[in-house]
C-alpha positions in Angstrom: -12.8 -0.4 28.2 -12.9 -0.5 24.4 -11.9 -4.2 22.7 -9.1 -4.4 20.1 -8.7 -7.8 18.3 -4.9 -8.2 17.0 -3.3 -10.5 14.7 -1.0 -13.1 16.0 2.6 -12.2 15.6 1.8 -8.2 16.5 3.4 -8.6 19.8 4.8 -5.2 20.4 1.0 -3.8 19.1 -0.4 -5.8 21.6 1.4 -4.6 24.5 1.4 -1.1 23.5 -2.5 -1.3 23.0 -2.8 -2.9 26.6 -0.5 -0.4 28.1 -2.8 2.2 26.7 -5.7 0.6 28.4 -7.2 -1.4 25.7 -8.5 -4.9 26.3 -6.6 -6.8 23.6 -7.9 -10.1 22.2 -6.9 -12.5 19.7 -8.5 -13.2 16.1 -11.0 -16.0 17.0 -14.3 -15.7 15.7 -16.2 -14.9 19.0 -13.3 -12.4 19.7 -13.6 -10.6 16.6 -17.4 -10.3 16.9 -17.2 -8.4 20.6 -14.2 -6.1 19.1 -14.4 -2.4 18.5 -11.4 -2.6 16.4 -9.1 -5.1 14.5 -5.8 -4.6 13.8 -3.9 -6.8 10.8 -0.5 -7.3 9.8 -1.4 -6.2 6.6 0.0 -9.4 4.7 -3.3 -11.0 4.1 -5.7 -9.2 2.2 -8.2 -11.9 2.7 -8.1 -11.3 6.3 -9.2 -7.6 5.9 -11.9 -8.6 3.9 -13.5 -11.1 5.7 -13.1 -9.4 9.1 -14.2 -6.0 7.9 -17.7 -8.0 6.8 -18.0 -10.0 10.1 -17.6 -7.1 12.4 -18.1 -3.9 11.0 -15.4 -2.7 13.2 -12.8 -0.6 11.9 -9.9 -2.6 10.3 -6.6 -1.4 11.0 -3.5 -2.3 8.9 -0.4 -2.7 11.2 2.1 -3.1 7.9 5.1 -0.6 8.1 3.7 1.2 11.1 5.0 1.6 14.7 3.1 0.2 17.2 2.5 4.2 18.8 1.2 5.0 15.5 -1.4 1.9 15.5 -2.4 3.0 19.1 -2.9 6.6 17.7 -5.2 5.4 14.8 -7.0 3.2 17.2 -7.6 6.0 19.4 -8.7 8.3 16.6 -11.0 5.5 15.3 -12.7 4.8 18.4 -13.1 8.2 20.0 -15.6 9.0 17.2 -17.5 5.9 17.8 -17.3 6.4 21.5 -17.7 9.8 21.4 -19.8 11.5 24.4 -20.7 14.5 21.7 -22.1 11.6 19.3 -24.2 10.4 22.5 -25.4 13.9 23.5 -26.7 14.7 19.7 -29.9 12.7 20.2 -31.0 15.5 22.8 -33.2 18.1 22.0 
């Protein structure tokens, strides 16, 4: 199950991601390291820069967007990362 770190205060996004089958964590250093995606509120650009450097995972700005839009964005970004086709491409 993909792990998504979500910034505090985004309760509706946390709930929507959990209902969609994602494992939702907080933004602690260890949680961020194991996350496949990070969702931030968009209010603190320093968080965006810091988290992107620490994880290499996609950082998704939730500012002005619905929880459903965020879930869809996470799905799209992670489907490329975890696509069975990307794993099969190494086969000859």
